[in-house]
Each structure stands twice: as structure tokens, then as C-alpha cells.
N, C-alpha and C positions, 0 to 999 in steps of 0.2 A: 311054108315053114313047118317043120316037124316038131315033135315033142322034145327031142334032144336039143334042138336049137333054142327052143323056148326055155328049157331048163338051164342051158348055158347062159342065156341072157339074164335069167333070174339070179344065177349065181354071181354074175358080174355086178348086177344092180345091188345085190345083198352085200358084196364085198365093199363096194363104194359107200354104201350106207354105214357099214361098220367103221370104215376109215373116217368118214365125216363125223360120226358119233364120238370116236376116240379123240379127234381133233377138238371137238366142242368140249368134251369133258376135260381135256388137258387145259384148255383156255379157262374153264370155270375153276379148276383147281388152282391155277396160277393167280387168278383174280382173288380167290378166297385167301390164298397165302399172303398176297399183298395187303388185303384188308386186315388180316390178323396182325401183320407187322405194324400197320398204321394204328390199329386199336391198341396194341401193346405200347407203342411209343406215346400215344395220347395218355394212357394210364400211367406210364412212367413219368411223363412230364407233370401230370397231376400230383403224383407222389412227391416229386421234387419240390413243387410249389408248396405242398403241405408241409414238407420238411423245413422250408425256409419261413413259412408263415409265422411261427412263434417269434422268430428273430425280429421280424418287422412289425410286430403288433404294438410295440411301445418303445419309447426312447431308451428306457433302462435295458431292455433286451438287446437293442442295437449297440449300446455302449458295452454290454457284456461281451457280445460277439466280437466287436472290433478290438476291444482291449484283450480279449482272450486269444485272438489270432495274432496280435502283435506282441503282447507282453503278458502271458498268462500268470506269471509269478506275482503280478500286482493285483490279481483278483482276490476278493474275500473268499472264504470257504464256501459260502452260499453261492456266490457268483461262479466259482469254479465248478460247482455241481451243476449249475444251469448250463454253463458253457459245455461241460462234458455231455449233457443230454443233447444239446444242439449238435455237437459233433457226431454222436451216436446216430441220431436221426439221419443226418446227411450221408454218413458212410453206409448205413444200411440201404438207403435208397439207391446209391450208386452201385453197391454190390448187387442189388436186385436187378438193376439194369444190365450190368455186365454178365450176369449169370443166366440171361434169357436163353442162350443157346442150349443150355442144359435141358430146356423144355421145348426145344424144337423151333424157337423163334430167334432168328439171327437179326441183330440190329444192323443197320447200314453203318459202314465204317465211320462216317461223319458223326453219327449219333453216339456210337461207342467211344469215339475219340473225345466227344464232349464230356462224357461221364468220367473217362480216364483223366481228362484235364481238371475236372472239379476235384477228383480225389487227389491228384498230384498237387494242386494248389492248396487244398485244405490241409492235407497231411504234411505238406512241405513247409507250412508256415511255422513260426516259433510255437504257436499254440497247438498246432497239429502234432508237432514233435513231442511237446510236453504231454499232450493227451495220450499219445502212444506210450511214452516212457513212464509217466508218473500217475496218470489218472485211469489206468486200466483200459485204455482205448485199443491196445493190441488185441485184447480179447474179443473185440467186435469185428476185427478185420479177419476174414476167413482166408484159408490157404489159396483158394482159387483166385481171390483178389490179389494176393501177393504175387502169384504167378503171372497174372495179367499185368500188374504194375511193373514187375521187374523183367518182363518180356520172355518168360519161360513158357507161357501158354501159347502154343502154336497159332491158335485162331486170332489172338490179339497182338502177336509180335509185330506185325506191320503197323498197327495203330500206335503202339507204344514207341516204336523206333522210327516213326515218321518224323519229318521236320518239326521240331518243337516238342517231340515226344520224349520219352524216358522219364526217369524218376530221380534225376541227379540230386535234387534238393534234399531228398530224404534217404537216399541210399547210404548204407553203412558198409561199404566194401562188398559184402556177400549178396547184395541185392535186396535185403530186407531192411526196412526202416529200423532205426535204433529201437531196441526194446522188443522187437518181434521175435 
């Protein structure tokens, strides 16, 4: 075997090593990306739990939440303020979840759909509509969230318009909830 043949074998071995290294790195990057998604989801679930915690801490808060969702006009001024804070906390958490893609973390469609569903349910209740119209809630809902909820955000269109999707309960003709 001459030096040219040995050099050629070395080049082939080197090329194979480069391909194996690239495949290994691709696998590591994929695993890291998946871990980031899982970590993000865990953090978001923790935020959602913290947002609901004050509601469940005592019977009065539960009563404020349930009455505020069903019949907000029957709340006292103090209870209306507490209800508004509960709404703000929940909406901000859901918006945080739905805006993850802005930071390079895409939620699985099932997870995104869950947050869209919570927003649709909360904002579509009588209390949610009153919060948007009369309690300043529309100031807490950002434009990106409106686009997601009314289906004009291309990344979320499939989620919002999937079976059971949409925002029919709070849409006011133009796709924005009343007061937005």
C-alpha cells in the first residue's frame, strides 16, 4: 500500500467521522429542543396553577369567582375588583403561553389548544364579557392574543378553527370581543 492509498483511506475515515459527528450533534440539538419545550410547559403549568391558587384559597374567593363568571353585576365593588384581578392573572398566563413562539418555543397544538380553550371559556362567560367591556379587561388582552383567538394568526389558525374551536361566544362581528 502506498502513501496515496493510505491518504485516501484517511480521507474516507475522516469523512465518515464528520458525518457521524453531525448526526450525533443533530440528535443532541433535537433532544435539547424537546427538553426546552417540556421545561417551558412545566413552567407554564406552574404559572397557571399559581394564577388559580388565590381563587381556591378560601370559600369567599370561590364565591367571587363563580358569581363573577355567571353574574358579575351582582358583585359588590370590592368583589368586582377582586374578580377583575383574578381575570387579569388568568388572561396574562394564557397570553404568556400563547406567545411562546415569539421566543422560539413552539407549544404542541394540544397544549396551545388548552390555553385557547381557557381563554375562550373565561372571556366568553358573562363575567368575561363584562370584564372586557366594563372593568378595563380589554387593556390586558394584547393584539397577538386577539389574532390567535379570532384565527388571523397563521400559526394558531388550525387550533382555533379545529373542532370545538373558534371564539363564537365572544365574537362581535369583526372577530374582536365586545369592547376590544
